[in-house]
C-alpha positions as CSV (number, residue, x, y, z in Angstrom):
1,X,0.0,-0.1,0.0
2,X,1.6,3.3,-1.0
3,X,2.4,5.8,1.7
4,X,0.3,9.0,1.5
5,X,2.0,12.4,1.7
6,X,1.0,14.2,4.6
7,X,-1.1,17.3,3.8
8,X,-0.2,20.6,5.5
9,X,-2.5,21.7,8.3
10,X,-5.0,24.2,6.8
11,X,-4.8,27.7,9.0
12,X,-7.6,28.4,11.2
13,X,-9.0,31.9,10.8
14,X,-8.4,33.8,13.9
15,X,-11.5,35.0,15.7
16,X,-10.8,38.5,17.1
17,X,-11.7,38.8,20.8
18,X,-15.3,40.3,21.5
19,X,-13.8,43.5,22.6
20,X,-11.9,43.9,19.6
21,X,-14.7,43.1,17.6
22,X,-16.9,45.6,19.4
23,X,-14.9,48.5,19.1
24,X,-14.3,47.9,15.4
25,X,-17.9,48.0,14.8
26,X,-18.1,51.4,17.0
27,X,-15.4,52.8,14.9
28,X,-16.9,51.9,11.5
29,X,-20.5,52.6,12.2
30,X,-19.9,56.0,10.7
31,X,-19.2,54.5,7.2
32,X,-23.0,52.8,7.5
33,X,-24.3,55.9,8.5
34,X,-22.7,58.1,5.5
35,X,-24.2,55.1,3.5
36,X,-27.7,55.6,4.7
37,X,-27.1,59.3,3.9
38,X,-26.0,58.6,0.3
39,X,-28.8,56.4,-0.5
40,X,-31.5,58.9,0.8
41,X,-30.0,62.0,-1.0
42,X,-30.4,60.0,-4.1
43,X,-34.0,59.3,-3.2
44,X,-33.6,55.6,-3.4
45,X,-36.1,54.8,-0.6
46,X,-39.0,57.1,-2.7
47,X,-38.0,55.5,-6.2
48,X,-38.5,52.1,-4.8
49,X,-42.0,53.0,-3.2
50,X,-44.0,51.9,-6.4
51,X,-42.1,48.7,-6.7
52,X,-38.8,47.1,-7.5
53,X,-36.4,48.2,-9.7
54,X,-32.8,47.0,-11.2
55,X,-29.8,48.7,-10.3
56,X,-29.6,50.0,-13.9
57,X,-33.0,51.6,-13.6
58,X,-32.0,53.1,-10.4
59,X,-28.8,54.5,-12.0
60,X,-30.4,56.0,-14.8
61,X,-32.9,57.6,-12.4
62,X,-30.3,59.0,-10.2
63,X,-27.7,60.1,-12.5
64,X,-25.2,57.6,-10.8
65,X,-22.5,54.9,-12.2
66,X,-24.3,51.6,-12.2
67,X,-21.3,49.7,-10.7
68,X,-20.8,52.2,-7.8
69,X,-24.5,52.3,-7.3
70,X,-24.5,48.5,-7.1
71,X,-21.7,48.6,-4.5
72,X,-23.8,51.0,-2.2
73,X,-26.9,49.0,-2.4
74,X,-24.9,45.9,-1.7
75,X,-23.8,46.8,1.6
76,X,-27.1,48.5,2.5
77,X,-28.8,45.3,1.3
78,X,-26.5,43.5,3.7
79,X,-27.4,45.5,6.7
80,X,-31.2,45.1,6.1
81,X,-32.2,48.4,4.3
82,X,-33.0,47.0,1.1
83,X,-33.5,43.3,-0.3
84,X,-33.2,41.6,-3.7
85,X,-35.5,39.4,-5.4
86,X,-34.5,36.2,-8.0
87,X,-34.8,38.7,-10.9
88,X,-31.8,41.2,-9.2
89,X,-34.4,43.8,-8.5
90,X,-34.1,45.9,-5.2
91,X,-36.9,46.3,-2.8
92,X,-37.3,48.3,0.5
93,X,-37.6,46.7,3.7
94,X,-39.3,47.8,6.8
95,X,-36.1,49.4,7.8
96,X,-35.6,51.1,4.5
97,X,-39.0,52.3,4.6
98,X,-38.5,54.8,7.3
99,X,-36.4,56.9,5.0
100,X,-39.5,57.5,2.4
101,X,-40.6,61.1,2.4
102,X,-44.2,59.9,2.1
103,X,-44.7,57.8,5.4
104,X,-45.8,59.0,8.7
105,X,-42.9,59.9,11.1
106,X,-40.3,59.6,8.1
107,X,-36.7,60.0,9.3
108,X,-35.6,61.0,5.8
109,X,-35.3,64.6,6.6
110,X,-33.6,63.7,10.0
111,X,-30.9,61.7,8.0
112,X,-30.2,64.5,5.5
113,X,-29.9,66.9,8.1
114,X,-28.0,65.2,10.9
115,X,-25.5,63.5,8.2
116,X,-25.3,66.4,5.9
117,X,-22.0,68.1,5.2
118,X,-22.7,70.8,7.6
119,X,-23.5,68.5,10.7
120,X,-21.1,66.0,9.6
121,X,-18.4,68.5,9.3
122,X,-19.1,69.7,12.8
123,X,-18.8,66.3,14.4
124,X,-15.3,66.2,12.4
125,X,-14.1,69.0,14.8
126,X,-15.4,67.5,18.2
127,X,-11.8,67.9,19.7
128,X,-12.3,71.6,19.1
129,X,-15.4,71.5,21.5
130,X,-13.8,69.4,24.0
131,X,-10.9,71.8,24.1
132,X,-12.8,75.1,24.1
133,X,-16.0,74.3,25.5
134,X,-17.6,75.8,22.1
135,X,-20.0,74.7,19.6
136,X,-17.8,73.1,16.7
137,X,-20.5,73.8,14.0
138,X,-19.4,77.6,13.6
139,X,-15.8,76.4,13.6
140,X,-16.5,74.0,10.7
141,X,-19.1,76.3,8.8
142,X,-18.3,79.9,9.5
143,X,-21.7,80.6,11.2
144,X,-23.8,79.7,14.1
145,X,-26.3,76.7,13.6
146,X,-29.3,79.0,13.8
147,X,-27.8,81.3,11.2
148,X,-27.2,78.3,9.1
149,X,-30.9,77.3,8.9
150,X,-32.0,80.8,8.7
151,X,-29.9,81.2,5.5
152,X,-30.3,77.9,4.0
153,X,-34.1,77.4,3.5
154,X,-33.7,73.6,2.2
155,X,-32.0,72.7,5.5
156,X,-34.6,74.7,7.4
157,X,-37.3,72.6,5.9
158,X,-35.4,69.4,6.5
159,X,-35.0,70.6,10.2
160,X,-38.9,71.1,10.3
161,X,-39.7,68.0,8.8
162,X,-37.2,65.8,11.0
163,X,-38.4,67.3,14.2
164,X,-42.0,66.4,13.0
165,X,-41.1,62.9,12.3
166,X,-39.2,62.4,15.3
167,X,-42.3,63.9,17.4
168,X,-44.4,61.3,16.2
169,X,-42.0,58.6,17.8
170,X,-42.4,60.6,21.1
171,X,-45.9,62.0,21.2
172,X,-47.6,58.9,22.2
173,X,-45.4,57.9,24.9
174,X,-45.8,61.5,26.7
175,X,-49.5,61.2,26.2
176,X,-49.6,57.8,27.7
177,X,-47.5,59.2,30.9
178,X,-48.8,62.6,31.5
179,X,-52.8,63.5,32.0
180,X,-53.5,66.5,29.7
181,X,-57.1,66.4,30.4
182,X,-57.6,69.1,32.8
183,X,-55.8,71.7,30.4
184,X,-57.9,73.9,28.1
185,X,-55.5,76.1,26.7
186,X,-52.0,75.1,25.8
187,X,-49.0,77.0,24.6
188,X,-46.3,74.9,22.9
189,X,-43.2,76.9,23.2
190,X,-40.8,76.4,20.3
191,X,-43.3,73.9,18.8
192,X,-42.2,73.9,15.4
193,X,-44.6,72.7,12.6
194,X,-47.2,72.0,15.4
195,X,-46.8,68.1,15.7
196,X,-46.6,67.8,19.2
197,X,-49.5,70.2,20.1
198,X,-51.2,68.6,17.2
199,X,-51.1,65.1,18.7
200,X,-52.2,66.7,22.2
201,X,-55.3,68.3,20.8
202,X,-56.2,65.2,18.7
203,X,-56.4,63.3,22.0
204,X,-58.3,65.9,23.7
205,X,-60.9,67.7,21.4
206,X,-61.9,69.9,24.2
207,X,-58.7,71.6,24.2
208,X,-57.4,74.5,22.1
209,X,-53.7,75.7,21.8
210,X,-50.9,77.9,20.3
211,X,-47.8,77.0,18.8
212,X,-45.0,79.9,18.9
213,X,-41.8,79.4,17.0
214,X,-40.0,81.4,14.1
215,X,-42.3,82.6,11.3
216,X,-40.8,80.1,8.6
217,X,-41.2,77.0,11.1
218,X,-45.0,77.9,11.9
219,X,-45.6,78.7,8.4
220,X,-44.6,75.2,7.2
221,X,-46.9,73.9,9.8
222,X,-50.0,75.5,8.8
223,X,-50.8,73.0,6.4
224,X,-50.0,70.0,8.6
225,X,-52.4,71.4,11.3
226,X,-55.2,72.0,8.6
227,X,-54.8,68.5,7.1
228,X,-55.3,67.2,10.9
229,X,-58.4,69.0,11.2
230,X,-57.4,71.2,14.0
231,X,-57.1,74.6,12.2
232,X,-60.1,76.0,14.2
233,X,-58.4,74.9,17.4
234,X,-54.6,75.3,17.1
235,X,-53.0,78.8,16.4
236,X,-49.7,79.0,15.0
237,X,-47.6,82.3,15.8
238,X,-44.4,83.5,14.7
239,X,-42.1,85.1,17.3
240,X,-38.9,85.0,19.5
241,X,-39.4,83.0,22.6
242,X,-36.5,84.9,24.4
243,X,-38.8,88.2,24.1
244,X,-42.3,87.4,24.6
245,X,-44.5,84.2,25.1
246,X,-48.3,84.1,24.5
247,X,-50.3,84.8,27.8
248,X,-53.1,83.0,29.2
249,X,-52.6,79.3,29.0
250,X,-53.2,76.7,31.5
251,X,-50.4,74.3,30.3
252,X,-47.0,75.5,28.9
253,X,-45.1,73.0,27.1
254,X,-41.5,73.0,25.7
255,X,-40.1,69.8,23.9
256,X,-36.4,69.4,23.0
257,X,-36.3,73.2,23.5
258,X,-34.0,73.6,26.4
259,X,-31.2,71.1,25.3
260,X,-30.6,73.2,22.5
261,X,-29.3,76.0,24.6
262,X,-26.7,76.7,27.4
263,X,-28.0,77.4,31.0
264,X,-28.0,81.3,30.6
265,X,-30.1,81.1,27.7
266,X,-32.4,78.4,29.3
267,X,-33.0,80.7,32.1
268,X,-33.9,83.4,29.7
269,X,-36.6,81.3,27.9
270,X,-37.9,79.8,31.3
271,X,-38.5,83.5,32.8
272,X,-40.0,84.4,29.5
273,X,-42.8,81.6,29.9
274,X,-42.8,82.6,33.7
275,X,-43.9,86.3,32.7
276,X,-46.7,84.8,30.6
277,X,-48.1,82.3,32.8
278,X,-51.1,82.8,35.0
279,X,-50.6,81.7,38.7
280,X,-52.5,78.5,38.0
281,X,-50.7,77.4,35.2
282,X,-48.3,74.6,34.7
283,X,-45.1,74.0,32.8
284,X,-44.1,70.8,31.2
285,X,-40.6,70.2,29.5
286,X,-40.0,67.1,27.5
287,X,-36.5,66.3,27.3
288,X,-34.1,63.7,28.2
289,X,-33.2,63.3,31.9
290,X,-29.7,61.9,32.1
291,X,-29.1,59.3,34.9
292,X,-26.5,60.2,37.7
293,X,-24.6,56.9,37.4
294,X,-22.4,55.2,34.7
295,X,-25.3,53.5,33.1
296,X,-25.9,53.9,29.5
297,X,-28.5,56.5,28.2
298,X,-29.0,57.5,24.5
299,X,-29.0,60.9,26.1
300,X,-25.3,61.0,27.1
301,X,-24.8,60.4,23.2
302,X,-27.3,63.2,22.2
303,X,-25.5,65.3,24.7
304,X,-22.5,65.4,22.5
305,X,-24.4,66.1,19.6
306,X,-26.0,69.4,21.3
307,X,-22.2,70.5,22.6
308,X,-21.0,70.1,19.1
309,X,-23.9,71.7,17.1
310,X,-25.5,74.5,19.3
311,X,-23.8,74.3,22.7
312,X,-26.8,73.0,24.5
313,X,-26.7,70.1,26.6
314,X,-28.7,67.3,28.1
315,X,-29.4,67.3,31.8
316,X,-29.7,65.6,35.0
317,X,-33.0,66.0,37.5
318,X,-30.8,68.2,39.6
319,X,-29.7,70.4,36.8
320,X,-33.4,70.7,35.6
321,X,-34.2,71.7,39.3
322,X,-31.3,74.3,39.3
323,X,-32.4,75.9,36.1
324,X,-36.1,76.1,37.1
325,X,-35.1,77.7,40.5
326,X,-33.3,80.5,38.9
327,X,-36.3,81.2,36.7
328,X,-39.0,81.2,39.3
329,X,-40.3,77.7,39.0
330,X,-40.3,74.7,41.3
331,X,-40.1,71.3,39.8
332,X,-43.1,69.2,41.0
333,X,-42.4,65.7,39.4
334,X,-40.5,63.9,36.6
335,X,-42.3,61.1,34.7
336,X,-40.4,58.7,32.5
337,X,-41.9,57.6,29.3
338,X,-41.7,54.8,27.0
339,X,-38.9,56.8,25.0
340,X,-35.6,58.5,25.9
341,X,-37.5,61.5,26.9
342,X,-39.4,62.5,30.1
343,X,-42.1,64.8,31.2
344,X,-40.8,67.2,33.7
345,X,-43.5,69.2,35.2
346,X,-43.0,72.6,37.4
347,X,-45.2,75.4,38.7
348,X,-44.7,78.9,39.4
349,X,-42.8,79.1,42.7
350,X,-45.4,80.1,45.5
351,X,-48.1,78.7,43.4
352,X,-50.3,76.1,45.0
353,X,-50.0,72.8,43.5
354,X,-51.1,69.0,44.3
C-alpha cells in the first residue's frame, strides 16, 4: 500500500476577541451612516415606493454610475435596508421604508440634516468643542447653527420635517405618561410645525392651543395642522421665545427646546414663559433626563451632539431643578415615558399645587 504524503494543516481563521470586534464596529459605524445618507440623498427609498427596480433603472433615475451604485446597494442590503429578489431587482424593507418622504414619521429629513455636510463637518471637529467648550458647528461652517438654518431654506425645511418625524415617535409616549385632560388652553413654546401640540389636541378634543416658533417654522406647519383638521383649535404664531411668549395658557409645553441652549439662555427662555403664565398654569418640559450614574443612556450621546452643534446640553434631574429655580419655578415631578424623553413638570414658585 502506497504511503500518502502528509498534507499541510490549513490555517484556522483567527477570531478577534469580542472587545476588539465590538470596537471595530463602533469605529466603522459612521461608514454605514454615511452610506444611508447617500441612499437617502439619491432618493432610493422613494424610487422603490412603487415597486422593485433593477440597479440599471435606479442608476438611470439617479444619474449615478451603475457599478458604484450596485456596491452601495449591496452594502445597505447586507445591513437590512433593502433586499433583492430572484430577478436582481431591489425592494425596500421595513427599515428602509422609514426613509421614504411620504410615510408618517419619516426619518428621511433627519438623515439629510444630521448626516449632511454641515453637521457631519461639525462632528469632525469634536475635539474643538472638547478643548474650548464651544460649539464646533461655527468652527466648521463659519456661522452659528441657527444662522445656518435661517440662511439655508432647504436645510431649514429638513429641520422642520425631521422634528415632526421624531415627534411622532415620542408624542404617544408622553400622552400615555402625562394627563393633559385638565388643560383647556395649551401653549407650545418652540413647537416647530405643530406636531406635538397637534397630537395633544387630537387626543383631547375639548382643548385649544397656540404654537410659538420662528415665522418660517410655523408657516411650514399650517398645512399639517389644516390636514389634521385642527385649524380651528390650533393657532400658529411666529415670534421669539426669548422676548415674549403668548399669555393666558393653562399649560405651557416645551419639547426638545432647552437642550438646544446653554444654562443662561435656558433661564431667559424660562423667565419669558414665567412672565406669560397665570399663577394656576403649569409648565411641562419634554427632554431627556440623564442618569447620575455610569449606566448607558441615549441622552449621553445626544448630549455630545448638542455640544458640537449648538452649545446646548442634556441635563440631570438636579440640573433641571437648578434651571427652574433660577427662573422662578418649582419642579414638582419627573415622569419617565416609553421613549428616551421624560415629562418634567413645574409650577410657578409659590403657586399652590397638588
